[in-house]
N, C-alpha and C positions, 0 to 999 in steps of 0.2 A: 755200432751207434756211433754220431756222433757226439762229442764233450761236452755239445751244447746240453745233455741231458743226464741230470746226474738221479740214477734210481735210488730211492729211500725206504719203500719196503714195498712187499708183495700184500696187493690187498684183497685178489680174488683169483680164483683157478678153475677151470673147466675139463672136457676131457682134451682137450687139444691147445690149451693156451693159457695162459695167465693175465693180469692185470696189477699195474703198479703205480705206486705213487713216487712221483719223479720230480725232479726241479727244474725249471728251462731257463738254462744260467743266461739267456738273450736277455729274454722278457722279463726276467725274474719274476717268474711266479710258479706256483704248483701246477702241475698237469697230470694226467692220468696215460701211462702207457699200455695200450693191450698188444701183448706178444704171442705167436704162434710157438708150438712147440718144436725144438730143434731134435735133426735125426739120432741124437744122442737119447731122446725122450721118448720115440717114436717112431712106428717104421717110415719109409721116405712115403711111400705112398699117404700116410697120415698126415705128414709135413706139407706134402704136395698142395692136397685137400683143403686143409685149414690155412694156409697159406691164401690158397683163392679164396676160400669164405674171409678172410680176413682184408683181401684187396679190393673186395666185390663191396663188405662193408662200406668201407672207407670213401669210395666212388659212388653210392647210395647215399651217403650223409653229405659228401659237398655239393650235390647237387643240391642239399636241403641246407635251409637258411632261417631259422626262426628260436625265438625265445623259449619255445618248449620243447624242441627237439635237440637232443645234446649235439656240442659242435664239434667238428674233425679240425685239429689246428696243421697237423703235419704226417706225412706219409713213408716211408723208408724202407730201407731191407739193410742190411750188410753181415756180416761175418755169420751170428746167431741166426739170421732169416728174417720174416718181416716184420715191419713194426709198425703201428698206429697210434696218434699222440692225438689227445682228446682234452679236452677239459676236464677238469677232477669237481667233482659234484659232491658238496658235505650236506647231508640229510638223511633220509630214510627212506624203503620203498611206500609203497602205497599199501602193501599189507602188511608193512610192520606198525604201519599209521593206524590199519582199519584193525588189528589187532588188540588196540586200544580202547576200541569203541569206535560203531558204527559214524557215519557221517551224517550230521545236521543238511538239513534240507540246504541252508544257505550256502554250506562250506562246498556240499554236493556241485552246488550249480557252478561254482568257483570253480572245480574240479571240471565238471564238464566243458565248460568255457575253453579252459585253456588244453583240454586235451584233443577235443574236438577243432579248436583252430591250428593244431599239430598235423592233426589229419588232412585238412584242408590244405595243409601246404603240401602234407608228403603227395596226397591226391593230385593237384594241380600240378608236379614233378613227374605223374603217371608211375609213383610207387606206392608197392602194396607191403604192408609190413610183414605180414604173416605171424606174428607171435607173441598178440599183444595179449599181457595178464600183468598182475600185479606188480609182479616181480619186476617187469621193465617200464614201469611207471615212476620215475623218483619225486620224491616232495621233499624240495630244498626251503629250510625254512629262511626269512628274512629278517632282518634288525629290528624291522618295527611289529615282528609276530606275526604277520601274514606271510603267505606258503607260496611255491612256483612250483611247477612241476616240468620234468621233463621226462619226454618218453626216449628212452634206450635203446639198443640192440637192436638195430637192424641189418643182424649177419643172417637173418632168415630172408631178407626185402628182397623184390624185383621189380627192377624197371617195367611197366607192362602197361601199353594203349587199351591192350586186348586182353579177355580173361585168360588165363595160366594154368596149367597143370598144376595140382599139389606133389612134390617130390616126396622121394623116401631116403633114407637114413642108412647105414651101412650094416644096421639091424633088420632092414626093410619096415621098421615102423616110421609113422608120420612122425613128421617135426612138427615140433611147439607143445604147448603143457594142453594137459587132456582135458582140464575142465575148462579152456578158455577156446576149444577150438570151434570151428563150426563145423556143421553136417556136411556140405559140399570136402572139407580138407578127409573127413574117413572116407569118402567117398570118392577120393581120388577126382573130384569132379574141376571143370575149369574157377579158378577164384579171381575176385576183383576187388572194389574199393567196398562193398557189401559184405565181403570176411570179416575184412577189418570192423565195420560198427558191429557186427555180429559179436566178434571177440573184446571189444569195447562194451560193449551192451553188456554180457557177462562182469567183465571188471565193473564195472557201475551196480549191478546188482550185488556182486559183493560188499562193495563200499555202503552200500545201503543198509546190506541186511546180514551182514559177516559168514554168509554159509552160499557155497555154489549154487549157480541155480538149478543144476544140472549132474546130477550127484550122483553115487554107489559106491558100494566098496571095494569092487575090483573094476579093472581100465572098462574091461567089454560092458561091465554094467551102465559106466558110466558113458563110453560110447552110446548106448543105446539108450542111454535117458538124452544125451541129445537128439539123437535121429527117429525118436519117437516121441520128441519134445513133451517128455514130463518134465515139468515144471508149473511151482506154486505160484500162480497170479502174485507181482512185487506188496499191491497195494492189501493182499490179505498179513503178509508180515510186517509191512510198516506204513498200518491204516493212519500213523500221522504225517504220512508225507500226502503231499498233494494229487490226487489221483491221476489229473491229468500228466505230472512228473512220471507218476505209477506207467502210464499208458505208455508215453511216449520210451521209456527202458526197455518195456515189453516190446513195442514195436521194432526195435533193432534188433530183437533177439529171435526176430521170426523164424520156424523152421524152413518159409520158400524165399528164397533167396528173393524172389521178383515182389515180395510184400512188405521189404524193408529199402529204407532210404536210396536214393539212386547213389549218392554219396554222401563225405561229413559238412558239405556245405548244404546238401537238402536237407539231412537232419537237424542241423543247427537251426537252421532259417525257421525249422517249425517245432524248435523249443517252445512250450508253454510261455505265454506271456502273461501278466496281470494277476497273479494267483490269489491274490487277496478279494477279487472282485468275484461274488457271486452268481453262477451259470455263464460261468467260462466255459467259452469252446477249448477241446481238449486239441492235441494233435490228430489230422487226420489220418489214421493208421486202422491199416484192414483187422482186424480179430486176429489174436495169436492164440493158433491152435493147440489145444485140450485146458487154455485159462479160462477159468469162471467167470463168469457175469461182466466179460469185457465188453466195452461198448464203445462205438466211434461218434453217438450223440452227445448231447449237452448232458452236461453232470455237473452236481453241485460239489464246491471245494468244501470238506468237510477235516474237522480235528478229530483226534482220536477220541475213542469211548473210556470212560475212566476204567473199563476193566478190560481196554487195551493193550494186549501183549507184543508193545516194541523193545526192539534191543536200545541198548545203554547209548546216545548219542557221545560224540566227541565235538567238542569246537574246536574245529583244526585252528580258528587266525588265533590262539589265544597266547598261545607259548610255545618255542621250538621244545619245550621239556615238558609236556603235562603229564599231570600222574596217571600211573595206571588204573583201568576202571576195574573198581571190585564189584563191581553191582553184575549179577548171571546175565549173560546175553539173552536167555530166553525168558527173561520174566520184569514186566516192569520197574523200577527203583522205584521202595516205597515212599508216599508224601514223608516230606522232611516238616516236623511242626519246630518254628521258633519260640522259644520261653517267653511269655509277656510276664512284663514288670505291672506290679498291683497298680490299680489305677481310681482316681477319684469320680464316680459317675455325674457327679454334677459339673466337675469342672471338665469331663466329657464334654458332654452334651452342648456344654455353653460355648465351646472351641467349634462343634459342629455348625452350631448353629451361626456362628460370627463366619464362618468359611462356608458357608452352603454357597450362598450367592456367587461368591468368588470362582466357585469350582465350577457352577454353572456356565458362568462368562468364559474360563481358559478351554473351558470342554467343546462350545461353541467357536473358539476360537482354532481351537486345537481341530476339529474336524474341517472347518474351511481350509483351515491350513493343511491338511492332509488331502484333503478334497483335490486343492490346488497341486501339490507337488504329485499324487498320483495322474492328472491327468498331463503334469508335463511330462513324468516319465513315458505314458501311453504315447505321446504324440513322441516324441524320440523314437520309442520303439517301431511304432507303427512307418516311422519314414527311414527310419533303417532298413525295413526290408524291401525300398522301393530302390528301382535301377538309376534312376533321375529323381534328385532332391532338388526342391525350389523353395525356398526361405526368406527370412528376414531377418536383420540384426538380436531380435528378442528370440528365433531360435538360435544363433550362436549363443545369447548369454545363458539359455536352459542348458544345454549341451555342455558348455565350462563348466557351468553351475554342479553338474550330475560330474563332469569327468575330473572335477578338483576335488570331490568328497570322496575322500579314501575308505570311508563308510558304505559306500554305493556300492551294490551287489556288482562283483568283474564283469557281469553280463551284460547288464546297463551300461557301465561305463565304456566296455567295447562298443557296443551301440552307439553311443554318444560320439564318440571317437569315431566311428564309422560317420556318421551324419555329419561332424566336419567337414571331412574330405572328402567328399560327396556334393556339400549345400552351395547351392547356386542362388545367386542373387543380388538386386541391388544392393549394396553397402554392404555384403558378406563378409566378403575377404578384409576392406577396413574395422570392421567389427572384430575379426578375427584377430588382426595384427595391433587392434586395441587391449584387447584381451592379454593376448601376448604383452606388452609393454609393461600389462599393470599387475602380472602374474605374478606369485612370489616364491612357489618352488619352482627347482629347476625341473620336475619331475613333470610340470604341468607345461612349463617353458621348452620340453623336448618335444613334447607331444604338438603343440603348437606350432610350433617351427619346422615341424614333418607336414602338417596341414599346408604351411604356407609354400612351403618348397614344391608340393607336389600340384600346387597349384597357380606356380610360377611368379610370385607376388613379389617381384624384387625389390620393393623398398624395404621388405623386411629383413634383408642381409646385415647392414649395419649394425640392426639390432642383437641378432642370429649369433655374429663373430663378436659381441661384446659379452656376451656372455660365456663364448667357450672359454675365458681364464676363470672366471668365477664358479665354476664347475669342478666338486670336489672329486665328483667320481669318472676315471677314466671311460667308462662305459657311457655317461652324459657328455661328455666331450668328445666323443667318437660320434654321438649322434646328430648333434648342433653342428660338426664339420660337415657330416653327409647331408644336412637340408641346405647349410651354406654351398655344398659342391652343386647343388640344382641348380642355384641362385645367382651362383660369381660367373661374373665376366670378365673380358680382356682388365678393364679400368678397376678391378677390384683388385688385382693381384699383390700391390704395394701394402695395402689391409690385411692379406693373407699369409704373405709374408715375418709381416711383424709377428704374429701368432709364433714362429718359432725362434721371437727372443726369447721366452720365459722358459723355464725348465719343464720339460713334458716328458708323460712315461713313451718309451719308445714308438708304442703302436701309434699312439696321439700323431706323434712328432713325424713318424713317417706316412701316416693317413697325410696331414697338412702337407709334407712334400709332393706326395703323388699328386694334388690338387693345385697346387702352386706348377707343378710339370703339366699336367693336361691343359692347362690355362696358356701355358707360356706354348704347348708345340700348336695350337691354333692359333698363337698370337700374330695380328699384324706386323706389331711392334717389336717381336723377340729379340730383334737384335740391339734394340734399344734399352731393354730390359735385360737381356746379358751384361750389356755396360753399366746398367745400375748393379748389378749383383756384383759384379767383380770388383767395382768400387768397394762397395759393403764390406767385402772378406776381411779388409787391413785391420777394421773395427770390431769384428764379431768376435762373441765369446767363442770356447771352442765346439759347444753342442751345436750352437745355431751356424758355425761355419762348417762342419763336417755336414749339417743338412743343404744349408747350400751346396756346397761340392759336389754332393750328391746328386743332385738337381741339375746342376753344369753336365755333369759326365753323361747323366741321360738325356740331354740334348745332344755331345758327340758332334760341336762346334767350331772351327777351325779357332776362332777367336779364344776359345775355351783351352785348345789343345796349346796355343802359343802361351798364355799363362802360365798351365801347367809346366811347362819347358822351363820357363824362365823362373819357378820356383825352384825346381830341383837344380837349378843348373847353377844358382845362386850358392845353394849350401849354408844360408845364415842362420834359420829358424828351423830345429830340428822339430817343433811340436807342430809348427805350422805346416812342415813336410809330411808329418802322419795324417793331419785332417785332412790336407791336397789329395791324398792318395785315392782316399774317400772316391775320389770321382771315378778313378780305374776302376771302383766295385760297381758300377752301375751304365758305364760305359757301353753304348749300343753294338757298336760294331769292330772288330778286328786289327783297324789301325794302327793303336796305341801301343801296339806288341813291343817294336822295337826300343819307346819307350821304355816301358816296363823294365822290360831286359835290363835295361843302361841301370836304374833304379837299383837292382838286387845286385849287379855288376859293382856297383861306387858308392854304396854305404857299407857302413860298418855297424848302424845300429840295428839291434836282432829285432826289434817291436818292428820298424819299418821294413826290414826282409819279410818278414811274414805277412804283413799287410798287402803286401808288393807281391807275395807268392801266390795269396789268395787271388789276388786281381789277376793275375797273369792264368793262374790255373781257369779262371771264369773264360778270360780273354781268348787263348787259345781254343777252349770247346763253342765258341759261340758260332753258327751257322756261316758260310762265308763261300765264295765262286772259288777260293783255290782247290786244285787236285788235288790226288789223293798221295800223291807221292809229296806235296808240297806241306799239307798236313801234315806229316808223318817227321816230317824235317820240325817243325814246328814244335810238335807234341816232345818231341825227343830232348831238342835244346830246354824246353820248358821246363821237365822233368829234371835237369841235371841244374839245373838253376833253383828249382823249390825245394826248402829244407823245411818246410810244413806237413806231416805227417795227413792232417785232411785234406791240404788241397792237392797233396798227391791222389789222396783215395779218389777225388774227384775227377782228377785226370785220367785213370786209368778206366775208374765208370763209364767215362765219355767214350773212350778209345772201345771198350765193350760193345758201343752201339754200330761201331763198322767193323763186321768179320769178313775182313779180307786176309789175303793170304801176308801180304804186307805188314798191316796190322799183327798179325801171328807172329810173326820175326821179330817184330818191334818188341812186343811184350817177350819175347824168350829174351832177347839181347838184357832186358830190364828185370829179368829172374837171375840172369847170372850178375849182377851189378851187387854190389855189397852195400850198399844205399839205398836200393831203389826195391829190392827183392822181397823187403817184409810187407811191402803194398805190393804185390803184383804174387802173390803164394796165392796160387789155385786158379787163376786166370786163363793161364794157359790152355788146361784143360775143358776152361768154356768157353775161349774162345776156340775152340776145336769142334766142339760141339754145335757151336751157335752157323761157324762156316759151313758142315754138314748139313743143318737142317736148313738153310735159304731155300727159299720157294723158288721153282723155273716156272714162267707165264707168256704168253703167247699174247701174240698183239689183239687186242679186243676183250683183252682179262684187265679184273682189276686188283687195287691194293686198298682193301679195306680200312677204313678208318679206327675198325676195334682190333684192328692188329700193327697198328702205327704204335710207336714206341715213344713215350714224353717226356721231352726234354725240358733244361732250364729251370721255371720255377713252377713248371708241370699247372697252373691253374687251368684245367681244364678237367674234363670227364668224360667216359663212354654212356652212351645211350645203349643199355645192352639189347633193347626190344629193337632198335634198328641198325644196329652194329654201327652207329659214327659216331665220333667226336663229337662234343657236344660244351656248353659255358666254355667256351675259350675266350678268357676278356685279359690274359697280359698279352702284351708284344713279347715280353720276357721267355714265352714258351714256344717250344717249336715239337715238330714232331718230324720220326724219319721212319723210314719203311726200307728192307732191303732184299733184292732180287737177284734174279740168273732171266737172263731172255731164250726165249726158245730157239727165235733166229736172228740170225745178226742183219743190221740194215738199219735205215734214218726211221725214227718215231717221234711224234708228238705227244702230247699229254692234254687231257682235258680232267677238270676238278669236279664230280659228282657234290654241291654243296647246297645247304638252305641257310637261309638267312631273313630275320623279321625286320631288320635296320631298313632304314631309306637310302639311307646314304651307305656306299660301298666300304668295304674295307679292303685294301691294297694285302696281296700277299705275294712271296716270292718262292720260287721252288730251285734248290740248287741240286745237277745231277751229275753224273761225270764232272765235264769243267765247262758246264752251260749255264745259264742263268734266265730263268721262265719266269715272266710276272703276269700279274693277273689282279681282278677285281670279283668282289662277290657280288652279291646281284638279289633284289628283295624276292621272297620266295612265299604263297599264303599261309605258308605252316613250315614248323620244323620238319614234318615228317615226308612233304613235297618236295624234291629235290630237282636241280635244274643244273646243267653241266655247261661249262665255263672251259671253251676249247681258248688254249695256249699258243699265242704265236711262236716261232721256233721249231726247231729239229735238231736232235743228237744223236750222234752214231754209236750203236750200242752192239757189242758181238758178243755172238753163243758163246754161252760158259763161263762168262766172266761175273763175277758179281756186282752189284751197284747200290750205291747208299742213295734215297732220294731224301729230300729235306726239305719240310714245306714250313715256312716260318714267317711272321706279320713285316708287313710294306712299310714304307713311308706314313701314308695317313690312314688311320685306323679307328675302329667305333669302340664305344666301350665293352661290347660282346660282340666279337667277331662269329663269320659263319661256321657253320656244324659242315664237317667232312665226312661225306659218305663214303666216296672212296676217289682212287685216282683210276684213270682208264688211260693203259699205253694202246696207241694206232700206232699202226704204220703208215707210214708218210704216202 
């Protein structure tokens, strides 16, 4: 593992791995690192299987981006095996929360909205969790006393547009926790989104009762309880909960898959509304088998009877550390009688008489106010169910009132935000902008900024940019910048660059750099702006100057190269040179390799040598048209200049992606070099194995996307159900395939791809000493692939190993094409 992560302590351990608390020295934050067991702790077969599961989980999580799902920051592999870097969550699991007392209706509603929104996000990416249980739901306490939930452990998750079959572990037992498993998992039937809903329904039942809905003293008894649907209706245990909510939970845990909601979105849309109104219509669910007195008609909302036996409720949103519940879970808490002070009866009646009229007036006012509030909330809830929403400035005012009310239920606030996003009509955007200008809290400002950005309301951009410096939280700054990025145009670049003047967290600074770079790449005035930035460098502070150099380096123009040569030839200001070298850390092609080698050769400054070595290791591993002989000469020259172990490891790791006899010979020579053998130990055997496993293909056969190696910053993922590369979002990510050809001859290539972007993204293929260029094409969906035939041919010889590299071209969209395969055809 790189020195970037410092292991602090082990915080968890499972059968095939462990989780550690660590510190990210680059971003200065605590993280969690999940590792698989090494060969010294388990068999080779177990280690291989555990590593596969770990990478699979990381790929699954990388396809998801939601506040209620744990976030993956990094994935890697070192001499100890694979590891995944994730956010470190500080809180408790849901079962620990429930141990202190079951949830109130209000807090349960908040849990439902947060967890269902997470499932909606996962299911939108065709991900099935398959192991939802209270221990996989984290409750994180906020400083305000409120809470946030996050779904963990996607280790069993699968990408699946169609139902998949339940898998078995090494003991031939079904994976997952038996108390929360769906019947189809025991039957090894097809699993889909409705399986997750059943498991989540069991979690909800447990959160409201402290009991398992399907119980037994032994595993077979529990399984039989699921299969025969032996469950006590929820409203019999919690008569204090609205019957329509109880029926909604029972709907999720229906024995028949077809009688459950279609997906999480369907379930959440049918969450009961306006529970305080009599004769409320509950969710239209089919009866649950085995449940007593379950109806789908109109019901009255009731309260618990005086003798009702409801478990003790825990008010979740009050304190991060509520006191333990002393009362029994199976008996109602006895009423608490407050001692009364002595009173004078005469005084009491005088007081009662004098205030009786006032009470009547206040009661009337309160009733009117309550009715008005209910109508407002009801209208917002109804509007949130529509696909197209038309309204007025008054609807904006009502939605913002709800959104800014921290005491409003989470589901209602979610509806209000959804309405603002969908709302159309005369004066609506202007009304939202007015609310943004008047907003006092950054939380509300973030929401309204996002709404206006999605609506393309460019007049809001100056206001949004003004809020960035005032936001005290890094997350809020990032959200403001994200909103600004949707609205920013060419002429806004000076305002965005100005944000770099102030001290910023690393992630915020890099996000601003990315936004500025994106504008510069598409600017018609790029040359003029580059000149302005070059002039600005001399007066900039160090952090700002490094940011500007990184932006200029990514553009990789002749003007920038000329300025950099001048800086390093003058040798006047060492601090300035240390900042300037940052440009080569983002340079997008191999052209400055000789200049960086000269910097290393001509400086005595250790710090500058290390940074330049890091830049050199990156530059020589970038894809390019050079043939293998030229690449090997460049790699060898770089290795003998670089004196930083981490940079050397990056270089060696890249070589392993080129399993050729010539590369093997280079590694053997390094293995005999006293200065290099410490980082090449074991690589010769790895290379020999890779060479022997290179696949031979015939004309008309394909190199499939899921068999490609990810290189660079690896901002892409595998869609395992389609066998394709997906979520390719960075030009600094590229892919490689190694192959041998069955018959010698001239070959052409065609790329099997899909894209939802109307504008094409350019791409380049390097193979042997040839360059092929192409552009993506829009398809109806990501599973409908089209074939892009590339111009040109390359002569390939039978038996020789070739490495094909596919990388981004000059003009790209924020999300590039999905890659299904690359087909080789005889010319």
